[in-house]
C-alpha positions as CSV (number, residue, x, y, z in Angstrom):
1,M,7.9,-7.2,-9.4
2,N,10.6,-6.2,-11.9
3,F,12.0,-3.6,-9.5
4,Q,12.2,-6.1,-6.7
5,L,14.0,-8.6,-8.9
6,S,16.4,-5.9,-10.0
7,I,17.0,-4.9,-6.4
8,L,17.7,-8.6,-5.6
9,I,20.3,-8.8,-8.3
10,Y,21.9,-5.5,-7.2
11,L,21.9,-6.7,-3.6
12,V,23.6,-10.0,-4.5
13,G,26.1,-8.1,-6.6
14,S,26.9,-5.8,-3.7
15,L,27.3,-8.7,-1.4
16,V,29.8,-10.3,-3.8
17,L,31.7,-7.0,-4.1
18,M,31.6,-6.5,-0.4
19,V,34.4,-9.0,0.2
20,P,37.1,-7.4,-1.9
21,L,36.0,-3.9,-1.1
22,T,36.0,-4.4,2.6
23,L,39.7,-3.4,2.7
24,I,38.7,0.0,1.2
25,L,35.9,0.3,3.8
26,I,33.3,0.8,1.0
27,G,32.1,-2.8,1.1
28,P,29.9,-2.7,4.1
29,L,28.1,0.4,2.8
30,L,27.0,-1.2,-0.5
31,P,24.2,-3.4,0.7
32,F,23.0,-0.6,2.9
33,A,23.0,1.8,-0.1
34,V,21.0,-0.7,-2.2
35,W,18.5,-1.2,0.7
36,A,18.1,2.6,1.2
37,F,17.6,3.1,-2.6
38,D,14.9,0.4,-2.5
39,I,13.0,2.0,0.3
40,V,13.3,5.6,-1.1
41,M,12.1,4.5,-4.5
42,I,9.1,2.5,-3.1
43,I,8.1,5.6,-1.1
44,I,8.4,7.9,-4.1
45,A,6.3,5.4,-6.2
46,A,3.6,5.3,-3.6
47,I,3.4,9.0,-3.5
48,Q,3.2,9.2,-7.3
49,A,0.5,6.5,-7.3
50,N,-1.5,8.4,-4.8
51,K,-1.4,11.4,-7.1
52,G,-2.6,9.2,-10.0
53,V,0.7,9.6,-11.9
54,K,2.2,6.7,-13.7
55,Y,5.6,6.0,-12.2
56,R,8.5,4.0,-13.7
57,Y,11.2,2.9,-11.3
58,P,14.8,4.0,-12.2
59,L,17.5,1.3,-12.7
60,C,14.7,-1.3,-13.2
61,I,15.5,-4.3,-15.5
62,R,12.3,-5.2,-17.3
63,F,12.1,-9.0,-17.0
64,I,8.3,-9.2,-17.3
65,K,6.4,-6.9,-19.7
């Protein structure tokens, strides 16, 4: 849950930055990059859980302990 809340914050931040960075052509790529990072990290965590390894998400803000 912490990871998904963190991704939501990163996504909102990327959408806010999308407007001024659109002139540089980086803006539209930011939300896609956050989404791709989310999907890749979920797949890696699923593989690690299948192996029985405890996995901690990178860039995760720990809201709930």
